[in-house]
C-alpha atoms as a printed R data frame, in Angstrom:
    type eleno elety resid chain resno       x       y      z
1   ATOM     1    CA   MET     A     1 -69.412 -48.749 83.467
2   ATOM     2    CA   ILE     A     2 -69.292 -47.813 79.782
3   ATOM     3    CA   ARG     A     3 -66.880 -44.976 80.596
4   ATOM     4    CA   ILE     A     4 -64.577 -47.356 82.481
5   ATOM     5    CA   LEU     A     5 -64.560 -49.833 79.591
6   ATOM     6    CA   LYS     A     6 -63.857 -47.053 77.108
7   ATOM     7    CA   ARG     A     7 -60.976 -45.774 79.226
8   ATOM     8    CA   ALA     A     8 -59.549 -49.288 79.487
9   ATOM     9    CA   ARG     A     9 -59.728 -49.759 75.713
10  ATOM    10    CA   ASN     A    10 -58.015 -46.422 75.130
11  ATOM    11    CA   HIS     A    11 -55.277 -47.305 77.617
12  ATOM    12    CA   SER     A    12 -54.763 -50.664 75.929
13  ATOM    13    CA   ARG     A    13 -54.579 -49.030 72.496
14  ATOM    14    CA   MET     A    14 -52.057 -46.419 73.652
15  ATOM    15    CA   SER     A    15 -49.887 -49.088 75.249
16  ATOM    16    CA   ARG     A    16 -49.967 -51.087 72.029
17  ATOM    17    CA   LEU     A    17 -49.062 -48.046 69.928
18  ATOM    18    CA   ARG     A    18 -46.237 -47.147 72.311
19  ATOM    19    CA   ARG     A    19 -44.729 -50.639 72.151
20  ATOM    20    CA   ARG     A    20 -44.950 -50.625 68.361
21  ATOM    21    CA   ALA     A    21 -43.339 -47.171 68.142
22  ATOM    22    CA   GLU     A    22 -40.384 -48.332 70.226
23  ATOM    23    CA   VAL     A    23 -39.480 -51.067 67.721
24  ATOM    24    CA   ASP     A    24 -40.649 -49.596 64.398
25  ATOM    25    CA   PRO     A    25 -37.597 -48.578 62.287
26  ATOM    26    CA   LEU     A    26 -39.723 -45.801 60.758
27  ATOM    27    CA   PRO     A    27 -41.112 -42.729 62.569
28  ATOM    28    CA   ARG     A    28 -44.698 -43.373 61.394
29  ATOM    29    CA   SER     A    29 -45.686 -45.267 64.576
30  ATOM    30    CA   TYR     A    30 -44.622 -42.352 66.760
31  ATOM    31    CA   VAL     A    31 -46.628 -40.050 64.495
32  ATOM    32    CA   GLU     A    32 -49.674 -42.282 64.933
33  ATOM    33    CA   LEU     A    33 -49.141 -42.367 68.700
34  ATOM    34    CA   CYS     A    34 -48.959 -38.568 68.893
35  ATOM    35    CA   ARG     A    35 -52.114 -38.141 66.842
36  ATOM    36    CA   ALA     A    36 -53.936 -40.702 68.962
37  ATOM    37    CA   HIS     A    37 -53.062 -38.744 72.109
38  ATOM    38    CA   LEU     A    38 -54.209 -35.515 70.464
39  ATOM    39    CA   SER     A    39 -57.523 -37.067 69.426
40  ATOM    40    CA   HIS     A    40 -58.177 -37.778 73.114
41  ATOM    41    CA   GLY     A    41 -57.087 -34.310 74.202
42  ATOM    42    CA   ASP     A    42 -53.908 -35.565 75.889
43  ATOM    43    CA   VAL     A    43 -51.678 -32.717 74.728
44  ATOM    44    CA   ASP     A    44 -48.948 -33.291 77.319
45  ATOM    45    CA   TRP     A    45 -48.717 -36.980 76.409
46  ATOM    46    CA   ALA     A    46 -48.604 -36.086 72.716
47  ATOM    47    CA   LEU     A    47 -45.744 -33.647 73.366
48  ATOM    48    CA   SER     A    48 -43.868 -36.280 75.363
49  ATOM    49    CA   ALA     A    49 -44.362 -38.863 72.597
50  ATOM    50    CA   SER     A    50 -43.181 -36.455 69.883
51  ATOM    51    CA   ARG     A    51 -40.038 -35.659 71.862
52  ATOM    52    CA   ALA     A    52 -39.339 -39.341 72.454
53  ATOM    53    CA   GLY     A    53 -39.789 -39.947 68.726
54  ATOM    54    CA   LEU     A    54 -37.401 -37.138 67.818
55  ATOM    55    CA   GLU     A    55 -34.734 -38.625 70.051
56  ATOM    56    CA   ARG     A    56 -34.788 -41.686 67.768
57  ATOM    57    CA   PHE     A    57 -35.619 -39.865 64.536
58  ATOM    58    CA   PRO     A    58 -34.140 -36.347 64.836
59  ATOM    59    CA   HIS     A    59 -34.777 -35.598 61.140
60  ATOM    60    CA   SER     A    60 -38.474 -36.536 61.009
61  ATOM    61    CA   GLU     A    61 -40.318 -33.431 59.824
62  ATOM    62    CA   ASP     A    62 -43.700 -35.000 60.679
63  ATOM    63    CA   LEU     A    63 -42.660 -35.490 64.303
64  ATOM    64    CA   ARG     A    64 -41.138 -32.015 64.455
65  ATOM    65    CA   ASP     A    65 -44.367 -30.477 63.154
66  ATOM    66    CA   LEU     A    66 -46.364 -32.418 65.750
67  ATOM    67    CA   MET     A    67 -43.994 -31.321 68.511
68  ATOM    68    CA   ARG     A    68 -44.350 -27.674 67.484
69  ATOM    69    CA   HIS     A    69 -48.135 -28.027 67.335
70  ATOM    70    CA   THR     A    70 -48.409 -29.588 70.791
71  ATOM    71    CA   TRP     A    71 -45.725 -27.326 72.246
72  ATOM    72    CA   ARG     A    72 -47.672 -24.238 71.149
73  ATOM    73    CA   GLN     A    73 -50.776 -25.565 72.892
74  ATOM    74    CA   THR     A    74 -48.946 -26.241 76.158
75  ATOM    75    CA   LYS     A    75 -47.080 -22.907 76.090
76  ATOM    76    CA   SER     A    76 -49.834 -20.664 74.728
77  ATOM    77    CA   GLU     A    77 -50.851 -19.178 78.089
78  ATOM    78    CA   GLU     A    78 -47.247 -18.512 79.107
79  ATOM    79    CA   ILE     A    79 -46.492 -16.935 75.725
80  ATOM    80    CA   ASP     A    80 -49.590 -14.716 75.933
81  ATOM    81    CA   GLU     A    81 -48.658 -13.599 79.449
82  ATOM    82    CA   LEU     A    82 -45.080 -12.754 78.488
83  ATOM    83    CA   ARG     A    83 -46.247 -10.906 75.385
84  ATOM    84    CA   ARG     A    84 -48.636  -8.857 77.515
85  ATOM    85    CA   LYS     A    85 -45.793  -7.986 79.901
86  ATOM    86    CA   SER     A    86 -43.470  -7.098 77.009
87  ATOM    87    CA   GLN     A    87 -46.034  -4.615 75.715
88  ATOM    88    CA   GLU     A    88 -46.381  -2.991 79.125
89  ATOM    89    CA   SER     A    89 -42.660  -2.700 79.850
90  ATOM    90    CA   ALA     A    90 -39.257  -3.203 78.265
91  ATOM    91    CA   ASP     A    91 -37.951  -5.529 80.968
92  ATOM    92    CA   VAL     A    92 -35.017  -7.501 79.542
93  ATOM    93    CA   GLU     A    93 -35.935 -10.610 81.578
94  ATOM    94    CA   VAL     A    94 -39.390 -10.723 79.993
95  ATOM    95    CA   PHE     A    95 -37.996 -10.620 76.465
96  ATOM    96    CA   ASP     A    96 -35.312 -13.151 77.374
97  ATOM    97    CA   GLY     A    97 -37.919 -15.550 78.777
98  ATOM    98    CA   LEU     A    98 -40.101 -15.231 75.696
99  ATOM    99    CA   ALA     A    99 -37.190 -15.822 73.311
100 ATOM   100    CA   LYS     A   100 -36.112 -18.908 75.288
101 ATOM   101    CA   ILE     A   101 -39.592 -20.406 74.978
102 ATOM   102    CA   TYR     A   102 -39.447 -20.075 71.186
103 ATOM   103    CA   LEU     A   103 -35.947 -21.556 71.097
104 ATOM   104    CA   GLU     A   104 -37.184 -24.646 72.951
105 ATOM   105    CA   CYS     A   105 -38.848 -25.663 69.700
106 ATOM   106    CA   GLU     A   106 -36.389 -24.090 67.235
107 ATOM   107    CA   GLU     A   107 -38.811 -21.314 66.327
108 ATOM   108    CA   TYR     A   108 -35.933 -19.080 65.278
109 ATOM   109    CA   ASP     A   109 -37.948 -16.464 63.384
110 ATOM   110    CA   GLU     A   110 -40.242 -15.802 66.350
111 ATOM   111    CA   ALA     A   111 -37.278 -15.667 68.729
112 ATOM   112    CA   LEU     A   112 -35.509 -13.194 66.423
113 ATOM   113    CA   ASP     A   113 -38.599 -10.979 66.342
114 ATOM   114    CA   VAL     A   114 -38.507 -10.840 70.137
115 ATOM   115    CA   ALA     A   115 -34.792  -9.968 70.197
116 ATOM   116    CA   GLU     A   116 -35.231  -7.309 67.508
117 ATOM   117    CA   GLU     A   117 -38.091  -5.738 69.436
118 ATOM   118    CA   LEU     A   118 -35.945  -5.603 72.582
119 ATOM   119    CA   THR     A   119 -33.112  -3.995 70.584
120 ATOM   120    CA   ARG     A   120 -35.498  -1.386 69.180
121 ATOM   121    CA   ARG     A   121 -37.047  -0.508 72.536
122 ATOM   122    CA   ARG     A   122 -33.873  -0.733 74.627
123 ATOM   123    CA   PRO     A   123 -31.003   0.566 72.473
124 ATOM   124    CA   ASP     A   124 -29.203   1.469 75.718
125 ATOM   125    CA   VAL     A   125 -28.472  -2.155 76.681
126 ATOM   126    CA   ALA     A   126 -26.381  -4.890 75.030
127 ATOM   127    CA   GLU     A   127 -28.808  -7.722 75.748
128 ATOM   128    CA   GLY     A   128 -30.796  -7.173 72.536
129 ATOM   129    CA   PRO     A   129 -27.888  -7.509 70.065
130 ATOM   130    CA   ALA     A   130 -26.398 -10.330 72.162
131 ATOM   131    CA   MET     A   131 -29.703 -12.214 72.089
132 ATOM   132    CA   MET     A   132 -30.019 -11.765 68.318
133 ATOM   133    CA   ALA     A   133 -26.453 -13.000 67.822
134 ATOM   134    CA   ASP     A   134 -27.060 -16.118 69.906
135 ATOM   135    CA   ILE     A   135 -30.238 -16.995 67.982
136 ATOM   136    CA   LEU     A   136 -28.576 -16.453 64.607
137 ATOM   137    CA   LEU     A   137 -25.659 -18.682 65.600
138 ATOM   138    CA   ARG     A   138 -28.021 -21.477 66.663
139 ATOM   139    CA   ARG     A   139 -29.657 -21.302 63.248
140 ATOM   140    CA   PHE     A   140 -26.281 -21.168 61.511
141 ATOM   141    CA   TYR     A   141 -25.087 -24.344 63.239
142 ATOM   142    CA   LYS     A   142 -28.281 -26.064 62.088
143 ATOM   143    CA   ASP     A   143 -28.641 -24.795 58.502
144 ATOM   144    CA   HIS     A   144 -25.124 -23.485 57.662
145 ATOM   145    CA   VAL     A   145 -26.382 -20.250 56.105
146 ATOM   146    CA   ALA     A   146 -23.341 -17.963 55.960
147 ATOM   147    CA   SER     A   147 -25.378 -14.745 56.200
148 ATOM   148    CA   ASP     A   148 -26.624 -15.806 59.648
149 ATOM   149    CA   ALA     A   149 -23.046 -16.172 60.871
150 ATOM   150    CA   ARG     A   150 -22.021 -12.829 59.335
151 ATOM   151    CA   ARG     A   151 -24.921 -11.007 61.038
152 ATOM   152    CA   SER     A   152 -24.154 -12.679 64.346
153 ATOM   153    CA   ILE     A   153 -20.448 -11.829 64.207
154 ATOM   154    CA   ALA     A   154 -21.283  -8.183 63.416
155 ATOM   155    CA   LEU     A   155 -23.710  -8.014 66.354
156 ATOM   156    CA   LEU     A   156 -21.199  -9.537 68.773
157 ATOM   157    CA   ARG     A   157 -18.546  -7.079 67.648
158 ATOM   158    CA   ARG     A   158 -21.074  -4.319 68.326
159 ATOM   159    CA   VAL     A   159 -21.479  -5.633 71.880
160 ATOM   160    CA   LEU     A   160 -17.693  -5.671 72.349
161 ATOM   161    CA   GLU     A   161 -17.412  -2.070 71.172
162 ATOM   162    CA   THR     A   162 -19.271  -1.159 74.356
163 ATOM   163    CA   ASP     A   163 -17.485  -3.656 76.600
164 ATOM   164    CA   GLU     A   164 -14.556  -5.569 75.132
165 ATOM   165    CA   SER     A   165 -14.417  -7.824 78.218
166 ATOM   166    CA   ASP     A   166 -17.984  -9.138 77.792
167 ATOM   167    CA   PHE     A   167 -17.487 -12.841 78.551
168 ATOM   168    CA   GLN     A   168 -20.463 -14.258 76.649
169 ATOM   169    CA   ALA     A   169 -19.807 -12.244 73.485
170 ATOM   170    CA   ASN     A   170 -16.156 -13.304 73.411
171 ATOM   171    CA   LEU     A   171 -17.050 -16.957 74.048
172 ATOM   172    CA   LEU     A   172 -19.684 -16.992 71.299
173 ATOM   173    CA   LEU     A   173 -17.189 -15.469 68.860
174 ATOM   174    CA   ALA     A   174 -14.535 -17.998 69.854
175 ATOM   175    CA   GLN     A   175 -17.026 -20.834 69.257
176 ATOM   176    CA   VAL     A   176 -18.188 -19.662 65.841
177 ATOM   177    CA   TYR     A   177 -14.635 -18.922 64.684
178 ATOM   178    CA   ARG     A   178 -13.606 -22.383 65.821
179 ATOM   179    CA   TYR     A   179 -16.559 -23.839 63.888
180 ATOM   180    CA   ILE     A   180 -15.519 -22.209 60.614
181 ATOM   181    CA   GLY     A   181 -11.832 -22.941 61.167
182 ATOM   182    CA   ALA     A   182 -10.651 -19.377 61.916
183 ATOM   183    CA   ILE     A   183  -8.416 -20.605 64.731
184 ATOM   184    CA   SER     A   184  -6.375 -17.440 65.284
185 ATOM   185    CA   LYS     A   185  -9.524 -15.327 65.754
186 ATOM   186    CA   ALA     A   186 -11.066 -18.005 67.971
187 ATOM   187    CA   LEU     A   187  -8.001 -17.963 70.230
188 ATOM   188    CA   PHE     A   188  -7.984 -14.147 70.377
189 ATOM   189    CA   HIS     A   189 -11.540 -14.011 71.737
190 ATOM   190    CA   LEU     A   190 -11.032 -17.047 73.944
191 ATOM   191    CA   TYR     A   191  -8.052 -15.366 75.666
192 ATOM   192    CA   ARG     A   192 -10.312 -12.386 76.360
193 ATOM   193    CA   ALA     A   193 -13.026 -14.650 77.756
194 ATOM   194    CA   LEU     A   194 -10.575 -16.538 79.987
195 ATOM   195    CA   ASP     A   195  -9.219 -13.249 81.343
196 ATOM   196    CA   VAL     A   196 -12.691 -12.657 82.749
197 ATOM   197    CA   GLU     A   197 -13.509 -16.226 83.859
198 ATOM   198    CA   PRO     A   198 -10.266 -18.233 83.901
199 ATOM   199    CA   GLU     A   199 -11.887 -21.348 85.403
200 ATOM   200    CA   HIS     A   200 -14.919 -21.523 83.110
201 ATOM   201    CA   GLU     A   201 -15.186 -25.199 82.096
202 ATOM   202    CA   VAL     A   202 -16.493 -24.689 78.540
203 ATOM   203    CA   ALA     A   203 -13.890 -22.024 77.798
204 ATOM   204    CA   ARG     A   204 -11.059 -24.123 79.262
205 ATOM   205    CA   ASN     A   205 -12.081 -27.184 77.226
206 ATOM   206    CA   LEU     A   206 -12.279 -25.085 74.074
207 ATOM   207    CA   TYR     A   207  -8.797 -23.680 74.758
208 ATOM   208    CA   ASP     A   208  -7.351 -27.186 75.209
209 ATOM   209    CA   HIS     A   209  -8.824 -28.115 71.817
210 ATOM   210    CA   LEU     A   210  -7.837 -24.968 69.917
211 ATOM   211    CA   ILE     A   211  -4.245 -24.780 71.109
212 ATOM   212    CA   ASN     A   212  -3.414 -27.959 69.160
213 ATOM   213    CA   LEU     A   213  -4.991 -26.890 65.852
214 ATOM   214    CA   PRO     A   214  -3.126 -25.295 62.919
215 ATOM   215    CA   LEU     A   215  -3.952 -21.681 62.111
216 ATOM   216    CA   GLU     A   216  -6.223 -20.890 59.183
217 ATOM   217    CA   LYS     A   217  -4.871 -20.170 55.708
218 ATOM   218    CA   ALA     A   218  -7.963 -18.423 54.330
219 ATOM   219    CA   GLU     A   219  -9.909 -15.256 55.060
220 ATOM   220    CA   GLU     A   220 -13.089 -15.245 57.134
221 ATOM   221    CA   ASN     A   221 -15.435 -14.838 54.156
222 ATOM   222    CA   GLU     A   222 -13.778 -17.696 52.304
223 ATOM   223    CA   LEU     A   223 -14.125 -19.964 55.336
224 ATOM   224    CA   LEU     A   224 -17.794 -19.068 55.672
225 ATOM   225    CA   ARG     A   225 -18.330 -19.821 51.993
226 ATOM   226    CA   LEU     A   226 -16.730 -23.249 52.392
227 ATOM   227    CA   VAL     A   227 -18.884 -24.101 55.399
228 ATOM   228    CA   GLU     A   228 -22.031 -22.982 53.566
229 ATOM   229    CA   GLU     A   229 -21.238 -24.939 50.409
230 ATOM   230    CA   ASN     A   230 -20.094 -28.122 52.146
231 ATOM   231    CA   GLU     A   231 -22.579 -27.949 55.034
232 ATOM   232    CA   ALA     A   232 -20.005 -28.980 57.610
233 ATOM   233    CA   SER     A   233 -17.736 -27.429 60.208
234 ATOM   234    CA   LEU     A   234 -14.145 -26.961 59.082
235 ATOM   235    CA   ALA     A   235 -12.994 -27.596 62.638
236 ATOM   236    CA   VAL     A   236 -14.784 -30.955 62.746
237 ATOM   237    CA   ASP     A   237 -13.760 -32.633 59.520
238 ATOM   238    CA   GLY     A   238 -11.901 -30.094 57.431
239 ATOM   239    CA   CYS     A   239 -14.951 -29.784 55.185
240 ATOM   240    CA   ASP     A   240 -13.510 -32.568 53.031
241 ATOM   241    CA   PRO     A   241 -16.253 -33.434 50.490
242 ATOM   242    CA   ARG     A   242 -14.680 -36.772 49.615
243 ATOM   243    CA   ARG     A   243 -16.288 -39.980 50.789
244 ATOM   244    CA   LYS     A   244 -14.952 -41.316 54.087
245 ATOM   245    CA   ASP     A   245 -14.803 -45.063 53.487
246 ATOM   246    CA   GLY     A   246 -14.643 -47.189 56.603
247 ATOM   247    CA   THR     A   247 -16.381 -44.674 58.877
248 ATOM   248    CA   ILE     A   248 -19.809 -46.315 58.645
249 ATOM   249    CA   SER     A   249 -20.457 -49.103 61.125
250 ATOM   250    CA   PRO     A   250 -21.401 -52.580 59.862
251 ATOM   251    CA   ALA     A   251 -24.750 -52.320 61.684
252 ATOM   252    CA   LYS     A   252 -25.619 -49.029 60.012
253 ATOM   253    CA   ARG     A   253 -24.478 -50.235 56.587
254 ATOM   254    CA   SER     A   254 -26.571 -53.390 56.915
255 ATOM   255    CA   ALA     A   255 -29.630 -51.430 58.037
256 ATOM   256    CA   LEU     A   256 -29.262 -48.990 55.122
257 ATOM   257    CA   VAL     A   257 -28.960 -51.785 52.553
258 ATOM   258    CA   GLN     A   258 -32.015 -53.586 53.905
259 ATOM   259    CA   ASP     A   259 -34.120 -50.421 54.133
260 ATOM   260    CA   LEU     A   260 -33.105 -49.159 50.695
261 ATOM   261    CA   GLY     A   261 -33.772 -52.573 49.151
262 ATOM   262    CA   ARG     A   262 -37.307 -52.557 50.542
263 ATOM   263    CA   PHE     A   263 -37.817 -48.970 49.456
264 ATOM   264    CA   SER     A   264 -36.781 -49.746 45.845
265 ATOM   265    CA   GLN     A   265 -39.540 -52.376 45.668
266 ATOM   266    CA   LEU     A   266 -42.354 -49.870 46.224
267 ATOM   267    CA   ASN     A   267 -44.884 -49.518 43.425
268 ATOM   268    CA   GLY     A   268 -43.896 -46.674 41.127
269 ATOM   269    CA   VAL     A   269 -40.219 -46.667 42.164
270 ATOM   270    CA   ALA     A   270 -37.817 -47.448 39.320
271 ATOM   271    CA   ARG     A   271 -34.427 -46.778 40.960
272 ATOM   272    CA   THR     A   272 -33.100 -45.177 44.119
273 ATOM   273    CA   ALA     A   273 -29.747 -43.659 45.020
274 ATOM   274    CA   PHE     A   274 -28.526 -42.952 48.543
275 ATOM   275    CA   VAL     A   275 -25.471 -40.714 48.892
276 ATOM   276    CA   SER     A   276 -23.688 -39.623 52.053
277 ATOM   277    CA   ASP     A   277 -20.126 -38.913 53.163
278 ATOM   278    CA   GLU     A   278 -19.957 -42.466 54.482
279 ATOM   279    CA   VAL     A   279 -21.471 -44.577 51.720
280 ATOM   280    CA   THR     A   280 -23.050 -44.494 48.256
281 ATOM   281    CA   ILE     A   281 -25.720 -47.081 47.401
282 ATOM   282    CA   ILE     A   282 -27.766 -47.712 44.255
283 ATOM   283    CA   ALA     A   283 -30.887 -49.905 44.453
284 ATOM   284    CA   GLU     A   284 -33.313 -51.328 41.880
285 ATOM   285    CA   ASN     A   285 -36.089 -53.909 42.362
286 ATOM   286    CA   GLY     A   286 -34.805 -54.845 45.804
287 ATOM   287    CA   ASP     A   287 -31.182 -55.326 44.723
288 ATOM   288    CA   CYS     A   288 -28.654 -52.990 46.351
289 ATOM   289    CA   ARG     A   289 -25.071 -52.294 45.407
290 ATOM   290    CA   ILE     A   290 -22.585 -50.285 47.463
291 ATOM   291    CA   LEU     A   291 -20.335 -48.288 45.152
292 ATOM   292    CA   LYS     A   292 -16.598 -48.458 45.650
293 ATOM   293    CA   LEU     A   293 -14.685 -45.279 46.374
294 ATOM   294    CA   ASP     A   294 -13.561 -44.777 42.750
295 ATOM   295    CA   GLU     A   295 -16.804 -46.076 41.190
296 ATOM   296    CA   GLN     A   296 -19.435 -43.806 39.650
297 ATOM   297    CA   ASP     A   297 -23.107 -44.107 38.767
298 ATOM   298    CA   ASP     A   298 -25.110 -41.537 36.788
299 ATOM   299    CA   LEU     A   299 -28.018 -41.436 39.258
300 ATOM   300    CA   CYS     A   300 -25.683 -41.065 42.238
301 ATOM   301    CA   GLU     A   301 -23.698 -38.315 40.513
302 ATOM   302    CA   MET     A   302 -26.957 -36.511 39.753
303 ATOM   303    CA   ALA     A   303 -27.966 -36.796 43.412
304 ATOM   304    CA   LYS     A   304 -24.687 -35.268 44.591
305 ATOM   305    CA   SER     A   305 -24.501 -32.445 42.078
306 ATOM   306    CA   PHE     A   306 -28.164 -31.427 42.368
307 ATOM   307    CA   ARG     A   307 -28.060 -31.423 46.177
308 ATOM   308    CA   ALA     A   308 -24.923 -29.279 46.227
309 ATOM   309    CA   ALA     A   309 -26.335 -26.724 43.768
310 ATOM   310    CA   ALA     A   310 -29.794 -26.630 45.363
311 ATOM   311    CA   ALA     A   311 -28.363 -26.280 48.882
312 ATOM   312    CA   VAL     A   312 -26.283 -23.227 48.026
313 ATOM   313    CA   SER     A   313 -29.071 -21.645 45.967
314 ATOM   314    CA   ALA     A   314 -31.640 -22.092 48.745
315 ATOM   315    CA   LYS     A   315 -29.367 -20.466 51.312
316 ATOM   316    CA   ARG     A   316 -28.417 -17.519 49.140
317 ATOM   317    CA   MET     A   317 -32.070 -16.905 48.284
318 ATOM   318    CA   GLY     A   318 -32.765 -16.640 52.010
319 ATOM   319    CA   ILE     A   319 -35.013 -19.707 52.323
320 ATOM   320    CA   GLY     A   320 -32.726 -21.794 54.532
321 ATOM   321    CA   ALA     A   321 -31.436 -25.316 54.106
322 ATOM   322    CA   PHE     A   322 -32.479 -27.376 51.076
323 ATOM   323    CA   GLN     A   323 -34.732 -30.324 51.910
324 ATOM   324    CA   THR     A   324 -36.947 -31.480 49.048
325 ATOM   325    CA   SER     A   325 -37.386 -31.011 45.305
326 ATOM   326    CA   ILE     A   326 -39.576 -32.891 42.834
327 ATOM   327    CA   LEU     A   327 -38.952 -32.791 39.068
328 ATOM   328    CA   SER     A   328 -41.306 -34.396 36.554
329 ATOM   329    CA   ALA     A   329 -41.417 -34.898 32.793
330 ATOM   330    CA   GLY     A   330 -44.274 -36.941 31.410
331 ATOM   331    CA   LYS     A   331 -44.510 -40.176 33.374
332 ATOM   332    CA   LYS     A   332 -40.962 -39.901 34.657
333 ATOM   333    CA   GLY     A   333 -40.175 -38.178 37.939
334 ATOM   334    CA   LEU     A   334 -37.210 -37.456 40.181
335 ATOM   335    CA   GLN     A   335 -37.543 -36.768 43.897
336 ATOM   336    CA   PHE     A   336 -34.611 -35.331 45.854
337 ATOM   337    CA   HIS     A   337 -34.747 -35.458 49.660
338 ATOM   338    CA   ALA     A   338 -31.767 -34.178 51.619
339 ATOM   339    CA   VAL     A   339 -30.584 -33.635 55.182
340 ATOM   340    CA   GLY     A   340 -27.277 -31.806 55.156
341 ATOM   341    CA   ARG     A   341 -24.867 -33.700 52.900
342 ATOM   342    CA   THR     A   342 -27.026 -36.843 52.841
343 ATOM   343    CA   VAL     A   343 -29.443 -37.203 49.913
344 ATOM   344    CA   LEU     A   344 -31.968 -39.746 48.690
345 ATOM   345    CA   LEU     A   345 -32.843 -39.592 44.977
346 ATOM   346    CA   VAL     A   346 -35.824 -41.585 43.718
347 ATOM   347    CA   GLU     A   347 -36.545 -42.170 40.039
348 ATOM   348    CA   SER     A   348 -40.245 -42.982 39.557
349 ATOM   349    CA   ASP     A   349 -42.376 -43.999 36.590
350 ATOM   350    CA   ASP     A   350 -45.915 -43.534 37.976
351 ATOM   351    CA   PRO     A   351 -47.093 -39.907 38.448
352 ATOM   352    CA   GLY     A   352 -50.125 -41.107 40.388
353 ATOM   353    CA   ARG     A   353 -47.859 -42.428 43.132
354 ATOM   354    CA   SER     A   354 -45.871 -39.199 43.558
355 ATOM   355    CA   ASP     A   355 -47.430 -38.115 46.870
356 ATOM   356    CA   VAL     A   356 -47.209 -41.606 48.351
357 ATOM   357    CA   ILE     A   357 -43.548 -41.898 47.330
358 ATOM   358    CA   LYS     A   358 -42.867 -38.449 48.770
359 ATOM   359    CA   GLN     A   359 -44.170 -39.474 52.197
360 ATOM   360    CA   GLU     A   360 -42.207 -42.716 52.026
361 ATOM   361    CA   CYS     A   361 -39.101 -40.659 51.224
362 ATOM   362    CA   PHE     A   362 -39.636 -38.493 54.307
363 ATOM   363    CA   ASP     A   363 -39.955 -41.599 56.467
364 ATOM   364    CA   PHE     A   364 -36.950 -43.290 54.866
365 ATOM   365    CA   VAL     A   365 -34.619 -40.316 55.301
366 ATOM   366    CA   ALA     A   366 -35.707 -39.930 58.930
367 ATOM   367    CA   SER     A   367 -35.202 -43.669 59.436
368 ATOM   368    CA   CYS     A   368 -31.750 -43.969 57.858
369 ATOM   369    CA   LEU     A   369 -30.550 -41.014 59.959
370 ATOM   370    CA   ARG     A   370 -32.040 -42.309 63.190
371 ATOM   371    CA   SER     A   371 -29.931 -42.289 66.339
372 ATOM   372    CA   ALA     A   372 -26.746 -44.358 66.364
373 ATOM   373    CA   GLY     A   373 -27.852 -46.229 69.473
374 ATOM   374    CA   ASP     A   374 -30.987 -47.405 67.729
375 ATOM   375    CA   LEU     A   375 -29.012 -48.523 64.662
376 ATOM   376    CA   ALA     A   376 -26.575 -50.442 66.800
377 ATOM   377    CA   HIS     A   377 -29.386 -52.751 67.793
378 ATOM   378    CA   ALA     A   378 -30.984 -52.973 64.359
């Protein structure tokens, strides 16, 4: 009887947490739901909840960490079995399966280790370099580190030296060249790919898009540098760093103003600046002001310049995309939190609240970049 009552209470609590998570504009309720499932040993439910949370809050690092933690528990036996098989033989399918498992959770380093091991043990086949190139490109599209793209392009060219008609290698090259705006090179490799599979839907759609674009006016290395510095695809928006007024929806603008106003009222927070390609907002003591296109504010300018410098430095030091930096001097502190070209800068005046403010910053950034469908109903 006691066990039945306990199970009923747990079910009621989980249902309550789930309903709260579905309406909470911050990812914290999903985090609590995941941890509650884990405390009861419900790993599969925790994984499902973390994935549902990431659909709404794709930039929540807390939810991503929980997903990786639960994913590793659910996949541990399969990973161990594939690793055992990879040690016993150099079967390409085994290595491919293991790399795909790691890619499910964006574990790029582990996936690269698998591809590199296959390349070392099977230098006679193209699957190893091709697998490495694919993984590096996935990471490049996420973090915009130019060295990843350069390595991938070199590996794909190596594959084509053996077989210039390799469909996948040509398609991957066409896609990355399109991404950085090297249209002539993209078309060259796309023509090769279509010679092999003329009815391939992805290749045909890419051709229809590329044929209407102007050819590039810069060299490959220059294009890669621009993508790395501006953290955006040249083919998507021309890598124009200027603010795009009018592109933010009224619902999203309203949600940002409300959220930033509340955030600026937290204990220890003096001022906050939110800067993106769509809008620039300064907030103090609950009052928010959206800056006009030609208007400047010292805190906002600091947010933009620091993010740009830190992003490039982090990539060229080999540590990936810039996310967080905390500077302090006496009782004053500055916290920078960025996702791509979007940055939140918080000026604080209470060192004792630094860790609390940091967590609130993580939640705020994840919240303000939540899915467009969720914002539309905010």
